N, C-alpha and C positions, 0 to 999 in steps of 0.2 A: 428533327434531331439528327438525321443523316448528314445534314450540312455541317454539323459540328463534330464530325468524326474525320480526323486527318488520315492521310494515306497510310501512316504507320500505325493506325489503330488507336491513337490518342483522342480523348475527348477535349475539344477546344471550345470553351464557352463563347457564345456570340457576344459582341459588344452591346452595351446598352444604347438603344436608339435615341432616347429622349433625355437630354442632360441639362436642360435649363434649370436654374436655381429657383427655389421657392421664394416668393415675395414675402413681405411682412404678413403676419397672421391677420386674417380677416374672416369673421364668422360667416359661414355659408359659401365661401369662395372655393375652398379646396376640399376634395374628397379623395381619400385613400381607398384604393381597391387592393384587398389583401386576402390571403388564404391562411387559415390556421395550419394547413399542411406544409406550407413553404417556409423554410428557415430564413430566407431573405426577407420575406414579408413579416414574419413574426418579430424580427428585430424592430421594425417600425411600430408594430403594435405595442411592444414592450416599452419603447422609449416614449411613445405618446402617452401611455398610462403613467410612467414614472414622472413625467414632466407635467402631468395634469392638463393635457391639451385636448381633452375630449370635446370641449365646447368649441374649439377652434379648428379641429381637423376631423371632419366627418369620415365615417368608415362604412364601406360595403364589403361584407365577407362573401367571397365567391364559393361556388360548389366545389368540393374537393376532387370530384371526378372530372378530369379534363379530357375532351375528345378532339376530333380533327378541327373543330371550330375554336378550340381553346377553352378558356375558363368560362363557365356559365354564371351569369350574374342574376340575382333575384329579379324577377320581373320579365323573364323570358328573353333577355338579350345576352350577347356574348361580349367578352372583353375585346375580342377582335374588332368589333364594330367601333369601339372608341379609338383603337389603334388606327384603323383605316380612315376614320373621320379626321384624324390628326395628320396622317401621312398615307394617302391612297396607294402609294407605291411600296409600302412596307411589305416585306416577304419573309420576315423571320418568325421566331416563336413569340407568341403573345404572353408576356410575363407579368407576374406580380412580384413585388409591389409596384404600383404606379399611382401617380397623383393626377387627378383631373382638375383642371381649372375651369370652374363653371362660368366665371366672368369672361374668359377668352374662348371657351368652348373647345378645349384641346387638352391632350395629355401634356403636362409640363415636364414631368420626369418619370422615368422608370430606372433611374440610376441608384440602385439600392444602397451602395456604400455611402453616397452623398446625402441621401434623404435624411438619415438619422443625424448626421453631422449638422445639416442645416437646422433641424429642429433644436438641437442642443446649443447652437451658437447664435441663432438669430430669433428663435421663438421663445426660448426659456432656458435659464441657466440654474434652475433650482429643482433638483440637485444638479450640481455641475458634473456632468458625465464626461466632459471633454475639457478638463482644466488646462488653461493655456500653458502653464509651466510644464505640464506632463505631455503635451501633444506630440513632440518628437518620439518619446518612448511609447506612447499609445499607438502612434502610426506604425512604428516598427513592430510592435506586438501584433497589431492587426494584419500586417503584411505576412508575418510568419504564420499566424493561425489560418489566414485565408489560403495560402499556397500549400501549407502542410496538412490542413484538416478540412476547413469549410468547403473548399472546392475540390480538394484531393479525394474526398470520398466519392464525389461524382466522377472524377477521372478514373477511379478504380471501377466503379459500377458500370460506366458506359464504355469502358475500353473494349476494343474488339480484337486485341492482340495480347498474347501472354506477357510479353516484355513490357508493354505499356501499363498493363494491370499491375504487375509486380512492382514496377517503379513507383506507381502512385500509392500502393498499399504500404510500401516501405516508408514513404513520407508521412502517411497517416500515423503509423505507430511510432516513428521517431518523434513526431510532434506530440503525441499523447504522452510518451515517456518524458519529454521535456516539461510538459505542463504538470505532470504528476509530481515531478521534483520541485517545480516552482511553487505549487500550491500546498506542499507539505508544510503544515504549521502556519498557513496563511488563510485569511478569510476570502480575499479577492486577489486578482492578478496584480493590482497595485494596492496602495494603502486604503483606498475606498472604492466603492462601486464605480466603474467607468464603462465607456462604450466598448472596451475590449471584453468585459464580462458578458455584455449583451451578445456580442458576436460569437463568443465561444459557446454560450449556453445553448443557442438554438441548434447547434450541431450535436452537442452532448445529449440533448433531450431526445434526439432521433436515433442515437447510435445503436443501442441494443435492440430497439424495436424494428429498425429498418436497415441501417447501414451494415450492421454485423452480418446479416443473412442476405438481404436483397442485393446489396452492393459488394458482397464477398469480402468485407473488411473483418475477417474472422480470426485474426491472430489472437486477439484478446477482446473481452467485453469491457464496457465502461465500468461495470461492477467489479472487474478485476483490478481496478485502480482505486485504492482506498481514499486517497486525497481527492481525486477528481470526482468520485461518486459522492462523497460527502459535500463537496463544493456544489455540484449540480443540484443536490437536494436542498441545500441552503438557499440557493437562488429560486428554486421551485416554490419554496415556502413564502417568497415575496409575491403578493397578489399580481403584480404586473407581469411576472414570469409564469406563475402557475396557472392563472386564470386565462392566459392566452395559449396554453399548451393543451391541445386536443389530440389525444392519441388515436381516437377513432378516425378523425380527419386525416391525420398523418399516415396511418397504415393503409386506409382505403385509397388515398391518393397514389402513393408509391406503387402498391401492389396491383391496383386495378388499372391505373393509367399507363404505367410503363410496361407495355406488353412486349417490347423488344427484350426485356429481361424476364418478365413473368407472363408468358403467353396464356397461361391458364386463368389468370386474373383471380386466383384463389388468395384470400387474405389469411395469413397464418394466425393461429390462436397463440396468445402469449407474446412476449415473455411476461411472467408474473414478477413485477417490480414494485417495491414499496417506496414510491416517491415521497410519501408523507413523513418518512423517518429522517427528518433533518437532523444533522449533527455538526 
C-alpha cells in the first residue's frame, strides 16, 4: 500500500497488471476469484448472477482477512501464488477480482472495469446491461461515479495529508449530491437497470458500514439521502445484489486488514440499518 501513496499524500491506485480479454464462454475453463468484501469483485458476482452465467464462470470466494501474503484461498493456498505463477516478477498488491484460465494455466485478467463489460457484451446480453445505444452515456456516468465516489472513498481513506483527504471527501459528497438529484423520482440511473447501477451499488452498500467512519467520509450518511437510500434498498431486494452482499465479510475485511487506518483491528458494532425495507 505504501507504494500507492504519492509524495503529496494522495492515494494513487496501482494499474491492473493483467488485461487480456476473456475468450468465448467455455464450461470449466474460467474461474473467478472474488471476495464478498471487495466492491470491485462484487460487481462481477452481481453481473454473473444477473446474466445467469453460473454454469459458465466458476467462482472461488477468498477469505475476507488479507495478510502479507494476500488473499487466502480455500484449500490452503494464496492468491499470490496464482499471480506469481502467471508473472514471477510481479511486485504489486494481489487483487480481486481476477479470472484464472485453467486451459492456459494463468490469470487472464484482473482488470475489474473490463471483466463485467466482457461478460455483458460477449457472454450474454439478457438482460442487456450495456445497451449499445446508451454506451456513451453509461461510460460517462461510470467515469463520473468512479472518480467521484467508487475510488474517491479510497483516496479519502488512505490519504496521508489533510489537503489530499479534504479534496477527495469534497468529490465524494459532490457526487452523492448529484446522484441524489438524479435518482429523485427515478428507479435506476437510466431507464432500466444497467452496468452503471451495478458499479454504484457496491459503493453505496459499504458506505455507512465502512466508508463513513473507517474512511472518514463523515459529512453525511447514505441514510441521509432519501432517494439514494431508497434506490440502494431497491437494488438490494434483487437477489443478484442482496445475496452477494455480506456485511460481516465487508466489515471484517476493512477493519481487520487495513491496520494502517485501524491498528487495533477492532470491528465496530453497527450501524443498525434495515436493508430489507425497499421502497
